[in-house]
C-alpha positions, 0 to 999 in steps of 0.5 A: 428825575430823582427817586429819592425825592419822587414817589416810586409810582411817579418815578415808574410812570415817568420812566415809562413815559420817557420810553414812550411806552403804554401801560399795556406794553410794560404790563405785557413785558413784566407780566404785571396786570395793567390795572395793578401797574396803573395803581402802582404808578398812581401810588395807590399800591406798592409793588410786591418784592416780585413786582419790584424785581420785574420792574427793575429788570425791565427798566434796567434799574438797580433793584436795591434802589426800588426796594429802598424807596418802596420800604421808605414809602411803606414806613410812611404809609403805615406809620405816618410822617411824624416825630415818632416815625422820624425818631424810630428811623433814626434809632434803626439807623443807629442800630444798623451802624452798630450791627455793621461795626460788630459784624465787620469785627467778626469778619476781620 
């Protein structure tokens, strides 16, 4: 199961199933409402930052991994899978590379 190639909701549902847990059990432990958790698992809703923290802690997963996947899905949901989105993501990547270079120089 690879989060990079799986939707966040599907990934979380698979984790829950691998642990043999019900939605109610996870809901109770994470303090996330069962119906909302169900929508997250069905990829009908993306978790909030607070919910990501709770799920990462509960499943013992790096929070950055879940945040990254959530952001990627939000970008696709909001802007679609098209050439403009692809080019924008490439542009952001190039800008991040320059930002890191500039800030590394300032730290040294």
